[in-house]
C-alpha positions in Angstrom: 185.5 -106.9 -255.1 188.2 -104.2 -254.5 189.5 -102.4 -251.5 187.8 -99.0 -251.6 189.5 -95.6 -251.4 188.0 -92.6 -249.6 189.3 -89.1 -249.2 190.1 -88.1 -245.6 189.2 -84.6 -244.5 192.2 -83.9 -242.2 195.0 -84.2 -244.8 192.9 -82.4 -247.4 192.3 -79.6 -244.9 196.0 -79.3 -244.3 196.6 -79.1 -248.1 194.0 -76.4 -248.5 195.6 -74.3 -245.7 199.0 -74.8 -247.3 198.1 -73.9 -250.9 195.2 -71.4 -250.5 197.2 -68.3 -251.1 199.1 -69.9 -254.0 195.8 -70.8 -255.7 194.4 -67.3 -255.4 197.5 -65.4 -256.4 198.6 -67.7 -259.3 199.0 -66.2 -262.7 197.6 -66.0 -265.3 194.5 -67.1 -263.4 193.9 -68.9 -260.1 195.3 -72.5 -260.1 197.5 -74.8 -258.1 199.4 -77.9 -259.1 200.2 -80.7 -256.6 202.3 -83.8 -257.2 201.7 -87.2 -255.6 198.1 -86.2 -254.7 196.7 -89.7 -254.4 198.3 -92.9 -253.2 200.1 -94.4 -256.3 198.4 -97.7 -255.7 195.0 -96.0 -256.3 196.0 -94.6 -259.7 197.8 -97.9 -260.6 194.3 -99.5 -260.5 192.8 -96.8 -262.5 195.5 -97.1 -265.1 195.0 -100.9 -265.2 191.3 -100.3 -266.1 191.9 -97.4 -268.5 190.4 -98.4 -271.9 192.6 -98.5 -275.0 191.6 -96.1 -277.9 189.8 -98.8 -279.9 188.5 -101.0 -277.1 185.4 -98.9 -276.1 183.1 -96.4 -277.8 185.1 -93.3 -277.1 183.7 -90.0 -278.2 186.2 -89.0 -280.9 187.0 -85.3 -281.7 188.9 -84.7 -285.0 188.6 -81.0 -285.7 190.9 -78.1 -286.4 190.5 -77.2 -282.7 190.9 -80.5 -281.1 191.9 -84.1 -281.8 191.2 -86.2 -278.8 189.1 -89.0 -277.2 186.7 -88.5 -274.3 184.3 -90.6 -272.4 180.5 -90.0 -272.4 178.8 -90.5 -269.0 180.2 -93.4 -266.9 179.1 -96.4 -268.9 182.5 -97.8 -269.7 184.4 -96.8 -266.6 186.0 -99.7 -264.8 184.5 -100.6 -261.5 187.3 -99.2 -259.4 187.6 -96.1 -261.7 183.9 -95.4 -261.2 184.4 -95.6 -257.4 187.3 -93.2 -257.4 185.5 -90.7 -259.6 182.6 -90.8 -257.2 185.0 -89.8 -254.4 185.8 -86.7 -256.4 182.2 -85.7 -256.1 182.0 -86.5 -252.4 181.2 -84.0 -249.7 184.7 -84.5 -248.3 186.4 -83.5 -251.6 183.9 -80.7 -252.3 184.7 -79.3 -248.9 188.5 -79.4 -249.7 187.9 -77.5 -252.9 185.8 -74.9 -251.2 188.5 -74.4 -248.5 191.2 -74.2 -251.1 189.6 -71.9 -253.6 187.2 -69.8 -251.5 184.3 -70.8 -253.7 181.3 -71.9 -251.6 178.4 -74.1 -252.6 180.3 -76.3 -255.1 178.4 -79.1 -256.8 180.0 -82.0 -258.6 178.7 -83.3 -261.9 177.3 -86.9 -261.7 176.8 -86.8 -265.5 180.5 -86.1 -266.3 179.4 -83.7 -269.0 182.6 -83.2 -270.9 184.6 -84.8 -268.1 185.5 -88.3 -266.9 188.3 -89.9 -268.8 190.3 -88.2 -271.5 192.9 -89.6 -273.9 195.1 -88.1 -276.6 196.9 -90.2 -279.2 200.1 -89.3 -281.0 199.4 -86.3 -283.2 196.5 -85.2 -281.1 196.1 -81.7 -279.6 193.7 -79.3 -277.9 193.9 -75.7 -279.0 193.9 -72.9 -276.5 190.4 -72.1 -275.2 188.2 -71.1 -272.4 185.7 -73.7 -271.3 181.9 -73.8 -271.8 180.4 -71.9 -268.8 177.0 -73.5 -268.1 175.8 -77.0 -267.4 172.6 -77.1 -269.4 171.1 -80.1 -267.6 171.9 -78.9 -264.1 171.5 -75.2 -265.0 174.6 -74.3 -263.0 177.6 -72.2 -263.6 181.0 -73.9 -264.2 183.6 -72.7 -261.7 186.5 -75.2 -261.4 188.3 -77.9 -263.3 190.2 -80.7 -261.7 192.7 -82.8 -263.7 194.6 -85.9 -262.5 197.2 -87.1 -264.9 197.9 -90.9 -265.4 201.1 -91.0 -267.5 204.1 -92.9 -266.0 207.6 -92.2 -267.3 206.3 -89.2 -269.4 209.2 -87.5 -271.1 209.1 -83.8 -271.9 210.0 -84.6 -275.5 206.6 -86.2 -275.9 204.9 -82.7 -275.5 201.4 -82.6 -274.1 202.1 -79.9 -271.5 199.0 -77.9 -270.5 199.7 -74.3 -271.4 198.1 -71.5 -269.4 197.8 -68.3 -271.5 197.4 -64.7 -270.4 194.2 -62.8 -271.0 195.7 -60.9 -273.9 196.7 -64.2 -275.6 200.3 -62.9 -276.1 202.1 -65.7 -274.3 201.8 -68.9 -272.3 202.7 -68.0 -268.7 202.9 -71.6 -267.5 203.3 -75.1 -268.9 202.3 -78.2 -266.8 203.5 -81.6 -268.0 201.0 -84.4 -267.6 203.1 -86.7 -265.4 201.7 -89.5 -263.3 199.8 -88.5 -260.1 200.0 -84.8 -260.9 196.8 -83.0 -259.7 195.7 -79.6 -260.9 192.7 -77.4 -260.1 192.0 -74.1 -261.8 189.2 -71.5 -261.9 187.2 -71.4 -265.1 186.1 -68.1 -266.5 185.8 -66.6 -269.9 189.5 -65.7 -269.8 191.0 -68.8 -268.3 192.7 -69.7 -271.5 194.4 -73.1 -271.6 195.2 -76.1 -273.8 198.0 -78.2 -275.3 198.0 -76.8 -278.8 201.1 -78.6 -280.3 200.5 -82.1 -281.7 201.5 -84.8 -279.3 204.9 -86.5 -280.1 204.7 -89.5 -277.8 205.5 -93.0 -279.2 202.7 -94.6 -281.2 201.9 -97.1 -278.3 201.5 -94.3 -275.7 198.7 -91.9 -275.1 198.2 -88.9 -272.9 195.7 -90.0 -270.2 193.8 -88.0 -267.6 190.8 -87.9 -265.4 188.8 -84.6 -265.6 186.3 -83.4 -263.1 184.2 -80.1 -263.3 182.5 -78.3 -260.5 179.6 -75.8 -260.5 177.7 -73.3 -258.4 174.3 -71.7 -258.6 175.4 -68.3 -259.9 178.8 -66.7 -260.0 180.4 -63.3 -259.1 178.9 -60.4 -261.1 182.3 -59.5 -262.7 182.5 -63.1 -264.1 179.0 -63.3 -265.5 178.3 -63.7 -269.2 175.8 -65.3 -271.5 175.9 -69.1 -271.8 178.4 -70.2 -274.4 180.2 -73.3 -275.6 184.0 -73.6 -275.7 185.8 -70.3 -276.7 188.8 -71.2 -278.8 191.6 -68.6 -279.1 194.3 -68.1 -281.7 197.9 -67.8 -280.6 199.8 -65.0 -282.3 201.2 -67.1 -285.1 197.9 -68.8 -285.7 196.2 -65.5 -286.2 198.5 -64.8 -289.1 198.1 -68.3 -290.5 194.3 -68.1 -290.2 194.3 -64.7 -292.0 196.5 -66.1 -294.8 194.2 -69.1 -295.3 191.2 -66.8 -295.4 192.8 -64.8 -298.2 193.8 -67.9 -300.1 190.2 -69.2 -300.0 188.9 -66.1 -301.8 191.8 -65.4 -304.1 191.9 -66.9 -307.6 194.8 -69.4 -308.0 196.4 -67.5 -310.8 196.8 -64.4 -308.6 198.2 -66.5 -305.7 200.8 -68.0 -308.1 201.7 -64.5 -309.3 202.1 -63.2 -305.8 204.2 -66.2 -304.7 206.4 -65.8 -307.8 206.9 -62.1 -307.1 207.8 -62.8 -303.4 210.4 -65.4 -304.5 212.0 -62.9 -306.9 212.2 -60.3 -304.1 213.9 -62.7 -301.8 216.4 -63.8 -304.4 217.4 -60.2 -305.0 
């Protein structure tokens, strides 16, 4: 058995009052970042239970858009981890999110569809994107993401910062490093572009670990409505040029490509 952890409404209410305006006015989209959100002892236990990359049947993504590990459901959560994640779906915590964000009628996801535990190994990444907007099983609209980072002694040289990009995809307006006990909540819309697109440079024996919780409502504001969709990946400015170049290379005969490269080298040399 373990000593249980429960959220308390009074300190959460104070946090909501303190950070409500910051959340709503944040750029490039509503969000707030809080350090030391949970007692360290609680997350120490979660870290102790956190599965290594090869120890459980992680769902593995290895694509051009993402290279990461994610849990499916709650089958391999440790006992204490499952208890903590349940608290993030409790009425007390949902009330805090509603007070903080102004979004009423929030519903947690007991299925952890896309959420739960996430882990990125060295070289992994997640390209900039907007999240899927509907929970097909619950038939609800996705409105909020909550992230809790679990990485002690994380150095900036490791990378892995969550980048928040503007609607025009011209620049990242904020970078949040995934340090231990850092909590983040942000609104999810078709233009809430975020990701950590550069490959992780942590030591081989380290991974970027987090808990992820998603929250839903029955409907959403008219100005945010769109057809149901999966993840919407976005190209950064340099990636657009690289993608166009690769597309040209796929349809151009090699002899013509070689001639073009030779001509370019001659122009540079002169």
